[in-house]
N, CA, C and O atoms as a GROMACS GRO file, in nm:
protein
  428
    1UNK      N    1   3.434   1.928   3.074
    1UNK     CA    2   3.518   1.827   3.134
    1UNK      C    3   3.491   1.693   3.065
    1UNK      O    4   3.376   1.656   3.044
    2UNK      N    5   3.594   1.625   3.030
    2UNK     CA    6   3.576   1.498   2.959
    2UNK      C    7   3.559   1.384   3.059
    2UNK      O    8   3.607   1.388   3.172
    3UNK      N    9   3.492   1.284   3.012
    3UNK     CA   10   3.472   1.165   3.096
    3UNK      C   11   3.602   1.086   3.102
    3UNK      O   12   3.677   1.082   3.004
    4UNK      N   13   3.627   1.022   3.215
    4UNK     CA   14   3.746   0.936   3.221
    4UNK      C   15   3.730   0.820   3.124
    4UNK      O   16   3.622   0.762   3.108
    5UNK      N   17   3.838   0.789   3.062
    5UNK     CA   18   3.835   0.679   2.966
    5UNK      C   19   3.833   0.546   3.039
    5UNK      O   20   3.913   0.520   3.128
    6UNK      N   21   3.740   0.463   3.000
    6UNK     CA   22   3.733   0.330   3.059
    6UNK      C   23   3.766   0.228   2.952
    6UNK      O   24   3.725   0.240   2.837
    7UNK      N   25   3.839   0.131   2.992
    7UNK     CA   26   3.872   0.022   2.900
    7UNK      C   27   3.808  -0.105   2.952
    7UNK      O   28   3.801  -0.127   3.073
    8UNK      N   29   3.763  -0.185   2.861
    8UNK     CA   30   3.703  -0.312   2.901
    8UNK      C   31   3.812  -0.404   2.954
    8UNK      O   32   3.912  -0.430   2.887
    9UNK      N   33   3.791  -0.452   3.075
    9UNK     CA   34   3.886  -0.548   3.131
    9UNK      C   35   3.828  -0.686   3.116
    9UNK      O   36   3.707  -0.707   3.126
   10UNK      N   37   3.915  -0.779   3.094
   10UNK     CA   38   3.870  -0.918   3.084
   10UNK      C   39   3.833  -0.965   3.224
   10UNK      O   40   3.912  -0.954   3.318
   11UNK      N   41   3.714  -1.017   3.236
   11UNK     CA   42   3.669  -1.069   3.365
   11UNK      C   43   3.748  -1.195   3.402
   11UNK      O   44   3.763  -1.227   3.520
   12UNK      N   45   3.795  -1.264   3.301
   12UNK     CA   46   3.865  -1.390   3.324
   12UNK      C   47   4.000  -1.384   3.254
   12UNK      O   48   4.005  -1.374   3.131
   13UNK      N   49   4.109  -1.389   3.328
   13UNK     CA   50   4.240  -1.383   3.263
   13UNK      C   51   4.272  -1.514   3.191
   13UNK      O   52   4.236  -1.622   3.237
   14UNK      N   53   4.340  -1.501   3.078
   14UNK     CA   54   4.385  -1.619   3.006
   14UNK      C   55   4.522  -1.656   3.059
   14UNK      O   56   4.613  -1.573   3.059
   15UNK      N   57   4.538  -1.777   3.103
   15UNK     CA   58   4.670  -1.821   3.150
   15UNK      C   59   4.699  -1.959   3.097
   15UNK      O   60   4.609  -2.039   3.072
   16UNK      N   61   4.827  -1.986   3.081
   16UNK     CA   62   4.869  -2.119   3.041
   16UNK      C   63   4.882  -2.210   3.162
   16UNK      O   64   4.900  -2.331   3.148
   17UNK      N   65   4.874  -2.153   3.282
   17UNK     CA   66   4.883  -2.234   3.403
   17UNK      C   67   4.770  -2.336   3.410
   17UNK      O   68   4.791  -2.451   3.451
   18UNK      N   69   4.651  -2.296   3.371
   18UNK     CA   70   4.538  -2.388   3.372
   18UNK      C   71   4.560  -2.502   3.273
   18UNK      O   72   4.532  -2.618   3.304
   19UNK      N   73   4.611  -2.469   3.157
   19UNK     CA   74   4.640  -2.572   3.057
   19UNK      C   75   4.741  -2.673   3.110
   19UNK      O   76   4.720  -2.794   3.099
   20UNK      N   77   4.848  -2.624   3.168
   20UNK     CA   78   4.951  -2.714   3.223
   20UNK      C   79   4.895  -2.800   3.336
   20UNK      O   80   4.927  -2.918   3.345
   21UNK      N   81   4.812  -2.742   3.420
   21UNK     CA   82   4.753  -2.818   3.532
   21UNK      C   83   4.664  -2.931   3.480
   21UNK      O   84   4.666  -3.042   3.534
   22UNK      N   85   4.586  -2.904   3.376
   22UNK     CA   86   4.498  -3.007   3.320
   22UNK      C   87   4.582  -3.114   3.250
   22UNK      O   88   4.552  -3.233   3.261
   23UNK      N   89   4.686  -3.073   3.178
   23UNK     CA   90   4.775  -3.171   3.114
   23UNK      C   91   4.838  -3.263   3.218
   23UNK      O   92   4.845  -3.384   3.199
   24UNK      N   93   4.883  -3.206   3.329
   24UNK     CA   94   4.943  -3.287   3.436
   24UNK      C   95   4.840  -3.381   3.497
   24UNK      O   96   4.872  -3.495   3.530
   25UNK      N   97   4.718  -3.334   3.513
   25UNK     CA   98   4.610  -3.418   3.567
   25UNK      C   99   4.595  -3.545   3.482
   25UNK      O  100   4.584  -3.654   3.537
   26UNK      N  101   4.596  -3.531   3.350
   26UNK     CA  102   4.578  -3.647   3.263
   26UNK      C  103   4.705  -3.729   3.250
   26UNK      O  104   4.697  -3.850   3.228
   27UNK      N  105   4.822  -3.668   3.262
   27UNK     CA  106   4.948  -3.744   3.258
   27UNK      C  107   4.960  -3.839   3.376
   27UNK      O  108   5.022  -3.944   3.365
   28UNK      N  109   4.902  -3.803   3.490
   28UNK     CA  110   4.907  -3.887   3.609
   28UNK      C  111   4.814  -4.008   3.599
   28UNK      O  112   4.815  -4.094   3.686
   29UNK      N  113   4.736  -4.014   3.494
   29UNK     CA  114   4.641  -4.124   3.474
   29UNK      C  115   4.674  -4.195   3.342
   29UNK      O  116   4.628  -4.152   3.236
   30UNK      N  117   4.752  -4.303   3.349
   30UNK     CA  118   4.796  -4.371   3.226
   30UNK      C  119   4.680  -4.420   3.138
   30UNK      O  120   4.695  -4.426   3.016
   31UNK      N  121   4.567  -4.453   3.198
   31UNK     CA  122   4.454  -4.500   3.118
   31UNK      C  123   4.389  -4.387   3.038
   31UNK      O  124   4.302  -4.412   2.955
   32UNK      N  125   4.430  -4.263   3.064
   32UNK     CA  126   4.377  -4.149   2.989
   32UNK      C  127   4.486  -4.080   2.907
   32UNK      O  128   4.475  -3.961   2.875
   33UNK      N  129   4.591  -4.154   2.874
   33UNK     CA  130   4.704  -4.098   2.800
   33UNK      C  131   4.665  -4.053   2.659
   33UNK      O  132   4.736  -3.973   2.598
   34UNK      N  133   4.553  -4.103   2.608
   34UNK     CA  134   4.510  -4.067   2.473
   34UNK      C  135   4.446  -3.927   2.468
   34UNK      O  136   4.425  -3.874   2.359
   35UNK      N  137   4.417  -3.868   2.582
   35UNK     CA  138   4.352  -3.737   2.587
   35UNK      C  139   4.455  -3.626   2.565
   35UNK      O  140   4.559  -3.621   2.631
   36UNK      N  141   4.423  -3.537   2.472
   36UNK     CA  142   4.502  -3.415   2.450
   36UNK      C  143   4.424  -3.297   2.505
   36UNK      O  144   4.301  -3.301   2.513
   37UNK      N  145   4.496  -3.194   2.541
   37UNK     CA  146   4.434  -3.076   2.601
   37UNK      C  147   4.466  -2.955   2.514
   37UNK      O  148   4.581  -2.934   2.475
   38UNK      N  149   4.364  -2.877   2.485
   38UNK     CA  150   4.380  -2.755   2.407
   38UNK      C  151   4.320  -2.638   2.484
   38UNK      O  152   4.222  -2.656   2.557
   39UNK      N  153   4.377  -2.521   2.470
   39UNK     CA  154   4.334  -2.403   2.544
   39UNK      C  155   4.304  -2.292   2.445
   39UNK      O  156   4.386  -2.261   2.359
   40UNK      N  157   4.187  -2.232   2.458
   40UNK     CA  158   4.154  -2.116   2.375
   40UNK      C  159   4.063  -2.026   2.455
   40UNK      O  160   3.950  -2.062   2.487
   41UNK      N  161   4.112  -1.909   2.486
   41UNK     CA  162   4.033  -1.815   2.565
   41UNK      C  163   3.997  -1.874   2.700
   41UNK      O  164   4.085  -1.918   2.774
   42UNK      N  165   3.869  -1.874   2.731
   42UNK     CA  166   3.821  -1.925   2.860
   42UNK      C  167   3.785  -2.073   2.853
   42UNK      O  168   3.717  -2.124   2.943
   43UNK      N  169   3.829  -2.143   2.748
   43UNK     CA  170   3.795  -2.284   2.729
   43UNK      C  171   3.917  -2.373   2.734
   43UNK      O  172   4.024  -2.337   2.682
   44UNK      N  173   3.902  -2.488   2.796
   44UNK     CA  174   4.002  -2.595   2.790
   44UNK      C  175   3.929  -2.715   2.733
   44UNK      O  176   3.835  -2.767   2.794
   45UNK      N  177   3.972  -2.760   2.616
   45UNK     CA  178   3.906  -2.868   2.545
   45UNK      C  179   3.986  -2.997   2.558
   45UNK      O  180   4.108  -2.998   2.545
   46UNK      N  181   3.915  -3.105   2.585
   46UNK     CA  182   3.975  -3.238   2.597
   46UNK      C  183   3.936  -3.316   2.472
   46UNK      O  184   3.818  -3.335   2.443
   47UNK      N  185   4.037  -3.363   2.398
   47UNK     CA  186   4.012  -3.432   2.272
   47UNK      C  187   4.109  -3.546   2.254
   47UNK      O  188   4.208  -3.557   2.327
   48UNK      N  189   4.082  -3.630   2.157
   48UNK     CA  190   4.172  -3.740   2.123
   48UNK      C  191   4.165  -3.761   1.972
   48UNK      O  192   4.100  -3.684   1.901
   49UNK      N  193   4.231  -3.865   1.925
   49UNK     CA  194   4.230  -3.894   1.783
   49UNK      C  195   4.336  -3.816   1.709
   49UNK      O  196   4.419  -3.749   1.771
   50UNK      N  197   4.334  -3.824   1.576
   50UNK     CA  198   4.435  -3.753   1.497
   50UNK      C  199   4.421  -3.602   1.512
   50UNK      O  200   4.310  -3.551   1.525
   51UNK      N  201   4.532  -3.532   1.511
   51UNK     CA  202   4.527  -3.386   1.532
   51UNK      C  203   4.456  -3.314   1.418
   51UNK      O  204   4.403  -3.205   1.438
   52UNK      N  205   4.454  -3.374   1.297
   52UNK     CA  206   4.385  -3.308   1.186
   52UNK      C  207   4.235  -3.340   1.184
   52UNK      O  208   4.160  -3.281   1.106
   53UNK      N  209   4.190  -3.432   1.268
   53UNK     CA  210   4.048  -3.467   1.280
   53UNK      C  211   4.019  -3.510   1.424
   53UNK      O  212   3.987  -3.626   1.449
   54UNK      N  213   4.030  -3.416   1.519
   54UNK     CA  214   4.016  -3.453   1.660
   54UNK      C  215   3.875  -3.496   1.698
   54UNK      O  216   3.776  -3.452   1.638
   55UNK      N  217   3.869  -3.582   1.798
   55UNK     CA  218   3.742  -3.626   1.854
   55UNK      C  219   3.722  -3.550   1.985
   55UNK      O  220   3.796  -3.572   2.081
   56UNK      N  221   3.622  -3.461   1.991
   56UNK     CA  222   3.599  -3.387   2.115
   56UNK      C  223   3.534  -3.476   2.220
   56UNK      O  224   3.444  -3.555   2.189
   57UNK      N  225   3.579  -3.463   2.343
   57UNK     CA  226   3.522  -3.542   2.453
   57UNK      C  227   3.447  -3.452   2.552
   57UNK      O  228   3.329  -3.474   2.580
   58UNK      N  229   3.515  -3.352   2.602
   58UNK     CA  230   3.455  -3.262   2.701
   58UNK      C  231   3.534  -3.133   2.699
   58UNK      O  232   3.642  -3.125   2.640
   59UNK      N  233   3.480  -3.032   2.764
   59UNK     CA  234   3.556  -2.909   2.779
   59UNK      C  235   3.515  -2.840   2.908
   59UNK      O  236   3.405  -2.859   2.959
   60UNK      N  237   3.606  -2.760   2.957
   60UNK     CA  238   3.582  -2.679   3.075
   60UNK      C  239   3.576  -2.534   3.032
   60UNK      O  240   3.661  -2.486   2.957
   61UNK      N  241   3.474  -2.464   3.078
   61UNK     CA  242   3.458  -2.322   3.047
   61UNK      C  243   3.470  -2.244   3.177
   61UNK      O  244   3.396  -2.268   3.272
   62UNK      N  245   3.564  -2.150   3.180
   62UNK     CA  246   3.578  -2.067   3.300
   62UNK      C  247   3.463  -1.966   3.300
   62UNK      O  248   3.445  -1.891   3.205
   63UNK      N  249   3.387  -1.966   3.409
   63UNK     CA  250   3.273  -1.876   3.419
   63UNK      C  251   3.298  -1.764   3.519
   63UNK      O  252   3.230  -1.661   3.515
   64UNK      N  253   3.392  -1.782   3.608
   64UNK     CA  254   3.430  -1.680   3.705
   64UNK      C  255   3.569  -1.716   3.756
   64UNK      O  256   3.615  -1.828   3.734
   65UNK      N  257   3.634  -1.625   3.823
   65UNK     CA  258   3.769  -1.645   3.873
   65UNK      C  259   3.820  -1.787   3.877
   65UNK      O  260   3.902  -1.825   3.794
   66UNK      N  261   3.775  -1.865   3.972
   66UNK     CA  262   3.822  -2.003   3.987
   66UNK      C  263   3.711  -2.106   3.964
   66UNK      O  264   3.726  -2.223   3.997
   67UNK      N  265   3.601  -2.062   3.907
   67UNK     CA  266   3.486  -2.151   3.884
   67UNK      C  267   3.476  -2.185   3.735
   67UNK      O  268   3.480  -2.097   3.648
   68UNK      N  269   3.463  -2.314   3.709
   68UNK     CA  270   3.454  -2.366   3.573
   68UNK      C  271   3.323  -2.442   3.557
   68UNK      O  272   3.268  -2.492   3.655
   69UNK      N  273   3.274  -2.451   3.433
   69UNK     CA  274   3.156  -2.531   3.402
   69UNK      C  275   3.197  -2.642   3.307
   69UNK      O  276   3.275  -2.620   3.214
   70UNK      N  277   3.144  -2.762   3.330
   70UNK     CA  278   3.172  -2.876   3.245
   70UNK      C  279   3.073  -2.880   3.130
   70UNK      O  280   2.953  -2.865   3.149
   71UNK      N  281   3.126  -2.899   3.008
   71UNK     CA  282   3.044  -2.916   2.889
   71UNK      C  283   3.085  -3.046   2.822
   71UNK      O  284   3.203  -3.081   2.820
   72UNK      N  285   2.988  -3.118   2.768
   72UNK     CA  286   3.013  -3.247   2.704
   72UNK      C  287   2.986  -3.235   2.554
   72UNK      O  288   2.895  -3.163   2.511
   73UNK      N  289   3.064  -3.308   2.476
   73UNK     CA  290   3.041  -3.314   2.332
   73UNK      C  291   2.928  -3.412   2.304
   73UNK      O  292   2.922  -3.520   2.362
   74UNK      N  293   2.839  -3.374   2.214
   74UNK     CA  294   2.733  -3.465   2.172
   74UNK      C  295   2.784  -3.551   2.056
   74UNK      O  296   2.894  -3.530   2.007
   75UNK      N  297   2.704  -3.646   2.014
   75UNK     CA  298   2.744  -3.732   1.902
   75UNK      C  299   2.757  -3.655   1.771
   75UNK      O  300   2.819  -3.704   1.677
   76UNK      N  301   2.698  -3.536   1.764
   76UNK     CA  302   2.708  -3.454   1.643
   76UNK      C  303   2.824  -3.355   1.650
   76UNK      O  304   2.848  -3.279   1.556
   77UNK      N  305   2.896  -3.356   1.762
   77UNK     CA  306   3.010  -3.266   1.777
   77UNK      C  307   2.974  -3.131   1.838
   77UNK      O  308   3.061  -3.045   1.852
   78UNK      N  309   2.850  -3.112   1.874
   78UNK     CA  310   2.810  -2.987   1.941
   78UNK      C  311   2.837  -3.000   2.090
   78UNK      O  312   2.861  -3.109   2.141
   79UNK      N  313   2.834  -2.887   2.159
   79UNK     CA  314   2.864  -2.886   2.302
   79UNK      C  315   2.737  -2.868   2.382
   79UNK      O  316   2.655  -2.781   2.353
   80UNK      N  317   2.722  -2.951   2.484
   80UNK     CA  318   2.606  -2.948   2.573
   80UNK      C  319   2.655  -2.911   2.713
   80UNK      O  320   2.731  -2.987   2.773
   81UNK      N  321   2.613  -2.796   2.766
   81UNK     CA  322   2.655  -2.761   2.902
   81UNK      C  323   2.590  -2.853   3.005
   81UNK      O  324   2.477  -2.899   2.987
   82UNK      N  325   2.662  -2.880   3.111
   82UNK     CA  326   2.608  -2.957   3.223
   82UNK      C  327   2.581  -2.859   3.337
   82UNK      O  328   2.630  -2.746   3.333
   83UNK      N  329   2.507  -2.898   3.438
   83UNK     CA  330   2.485  -2.809   3.551
   83UNK      C  331   2.604  -2.805   3.648
   83UNK      O  332   2.599  -2.733   3.748
   84UNK      N  333   2.710  -2.880   3.619
   84UNK     CA  334   2.823  -2.887   3.710
   84UNK      C  335   2.913  -2.765   3.699
   84UNK      O  336   2.964  -2.733   3.592
   85UNK      N  337   2.929  -2.697   3.812
   85UNK     CA  338   3.020  -2.583   3.823
   85UNK      C  339   3.102  -2.601   3.949
   85UNK      O  340   3.047  -2.628   4.056
   86UNK      N  341   3.233  -2.587   3.936
   86UNK     CA  342   3.321  -2.610   4.050
   86UNK      C  343   3.461  -2.560   4.015
   86UNK      O  344   3.486  -2.522   3.900
   87UNK      N  345   3.551  -2.558   4.112
   87UNK     CA  346   3.691  -2.530   4.079
   87UNK      C  347   3.743  -2.635   3.979
   87UNK      O  348   3.695  -2.748   3.976
   88UNK      N  349   3.840  -2.595   3.900
   88UNK     CA  350   3.892  -2.679   3.791
   88UNK      C  351   3.925  -2.821   3.834
   88UNK      O  352   3.878  -2.916   3.772
   89UNK      N  353   4.005  -2.837   3.938
   89UNK     CA  354   4.048  -2.971   3.978
   89UNK      C  355   3.932  -3.057   4.026
   89UNK      O  356   3.929  -3.177   3.999
   90UNK      N  357   3.838  -2.998   4.097
   90UNK     CA  358   3.721  -3.074   4.144
   90UNK      C  359   3.636  -3.117   4.025
   90UNK      O  360   3.580  -3.227   4.025
   91UNK      N  361   3.626  -3.032   3.925
   91UNK     CA  362   3.549  -3.066   3.806
   91UNK      C  363   3.615  -3.178   3.727
   91UNK      O  364   3.546  -3.266   3.674
   92UNK      N  365   3.748  -3.177   3.718
   92UNK     CA  366   3.820  -3.285   3.650
   92UNK      C  367   3.801  -3.417   3.724
   92UNK      O  368   3.781  -3.521   3.661
   93UNK      N  369   3.808  -3.414   3.856
   93UNK     CA  370   3.786  -3.536   3.935
   93UNK      C  371   3.646  -3.590   3.912
   93UNK      O  372   3.627  -3.711   3.896
   94UNK      N  373   3.547  -3.501   3.909
   94UNK     CA  374   3.408  -3.544   3.885
   94UNK      C  375   3.393  -3.600   3.745
   94UNK      O  376   3.322  -3.699   3.725
   95UNK      N  377   3.458  -3.539   3.648
   95UNK     CA  378   3.452  -3.589   3.510
   95UNK      C  379   3.503  -3.732   3.502
   95UNK      O  380   3.439  -3.818   3.442
   96UNK      N  381   3.618  -3.758   3.560
   96UNK     CA  382   3.678  -3.892   3.555
   96UNK      C  383   3.597  -3.992   3.637
   96UNK      O  384   3.576  -4.105   3.593
   97UNK      N  385   3.553  -3.952   3.755
   97UNK     CA  386   3.482  -4.044   3.844
   97UNK      C  387   3.338  -4.073   3.799
   97UNK      O  388   3.294  -4.187   3.803
   98UNK      N  389   3.267  -3.969   3.758
   98UNK     CA  390   3.124  -3.984   3.729
   98UNK      C  391   3.091  -3.998   3.580
   98UNK      O  392   2.987  -4.053   3.544
   99UNK      N  393   3.178  -3.947   3.495
   99UNK     CA  394   3.151  -3.948   3.351
   99UNK      C  395   3.269  -4.005   3.272
   99UNK      O  396   3.296  -3.961   3.160
  100UNK      N  397   3.339  -4.101   3.330
  100UNK     CA  398   3.458  -4.157   3.267
  100UNK      C  399   3.434  -4.213   3.129
  100UNK      O  400   3.524  -4.213   3.045
  101UNK      N  401   3.313  -4.260   3.104
  101UNK     CA  402   3.279  -4.315   2.972
  101UNK      C  403   3.295  -4.212   2.862
  101UNK      O  404   3.319  -4.248   2.746
  102UNK      N  405   3.282  -4.084   2.896
  102UNK     CA  406   3.298  -3.978   2.796
  102UNK      C  407   3.442  -3.971   2.745
  102UNK      O  408   3.466  -3.928   2.632
  103UNK      N  409   3.536  -4.014   2.827
  103UNK     CA  410   3.678  -4.003   2.794
  103UNK      C  411   3.735  -4.129   2.730
  103UNK      O  412   3.856  -4.135   2.704
  104UNK      N  413   3.653  -4.230   2.706
  104UNK     CA  414   3.705  -4.355   2.650
  104UNK      C  415   3.752  -4.334   2.506
  104UNK      O  416   3.695  -4.252   2.434
  105UNK      N  417   3.856  -4.407   2.465
  105UNK     CA  418   3.904  -4.393   2.327
  105UNK      C  419   3.795  -4.433   2.227
  105UNK      O  420   3.719  -4.528   2.250
  106UNK      N  421   3.788  -4.361   2.118
  106UNK     CA  422   3.690  -4.390   2.014
  106UNK      C  423   3.762  -4.424   1.885
  106UNK      O  424   3.867  -4.367   1.855
  107UNK      N  425   3.706  -4.515   1.811
  107UNK     CA  426   3.770  -4.557   1.685
  107UNK      C  427   3.727  -4.470   1.570
  107UNK      O  428   3.770  -4.491   1.457
   0.00000   0.00000   0.00000
């Protein structure tokens, strides 16, 4: 008797809904109009500057269904995870309220 075939399921679905929600979050804040949002897999990256040489600011990593982790860009362009984990919208609010300096325009 053969074993039933199992296929690896993605624990986290990729959707464009999250990207649109984050874009809308920043559109509602005129002082953050310089922020662009990019989506790749379980990551939503917040960046600014020219598209051919973007400046990374922060990113959200989906770690479970509706739970995301905040990561910050270092001065060398690497990503540093923070201990903050929360639903997407709560994490965005915390980013703007508590770490707004990370999102300031850079020359």
